[in-house]
N, C-alpha and C positions, 0 to 999 in steps of 0.2 A: 222214300219219300218222292218217288217219281210220279208225274202226272199220269192220269189214266190214258188209255188209247184214244178215247173220246176228245180229251182236252188236247192231245198231241196232234190229232187230225184237224182239229178246229182252226179255221183260219184266225190267226192271232189278232188281227186288227178288227175281227168281228165277235168279240166275246160277247154273248147274249145277255148283257145285264142291263138293268134299268138304270136310269140316271141316279136314283137314290141308292142302288146297290153300288154303282160306281163311287158315289160320295163316301158311302160307308167303307168301301175297300180302300179308297185313298186314306181315310183316317186309320184303318187297320195297318197299312203300310207305313204309317208314321209312328206306330207303337201305341196308339191310343187304345186303352182297355174299352171293354163293352160299356162300362159305366160312364167313362169319359165321353164315349161317342153318343150315348144316350142323352147325356146332359148337354153336349154341344149341339145336337141336332134336335133337341126337345122332343125326343121320341122315347118310348119305353125301352127297358133293357131287353125285354121279350121281342120287341120289334126288331132291334139290332140282331138279335140271335136268329130271328127269322129271315132277315136279309142275308146272313152269313149262310144259313142252311140252304136258301134258295139259290145262292151262287154256287154252292157245292153241287147241288143238284142239276142246275143248268149246264154246267161244265163237265160234270162227272169226275171231278177232282176228289181226291181222298182228304185233302187238307187245303187251307186258304193259301198256303205258301206258293204253290205253283201258279195259282190265279194271280197273285200279287206279282210275282215275277214276270209273267207274260204282260200284264198290264203295264208294269214300269218299263219294261224293254221297248213297248210299242206306243209309249206315250198316251196310253189311255188314263192313266193317273199320273200324278207328279209326286 
């Protein structure tokens, strides 16, 4: 469950995420499910999943966990 080399080499304070992706990531880090995020943000479940996939693609991570970890450590999300 290690981050890919792309994620490791990325400057941690500059995760290439949109504001909405950061918002979704923050809710994921708090344990919200896709359905709960969808309802809370008034977006479809598919849109939540698209944001999740885009975060993985942009960072090169194989799971959302390393992205959450880096974002928490660096104060990108709370």
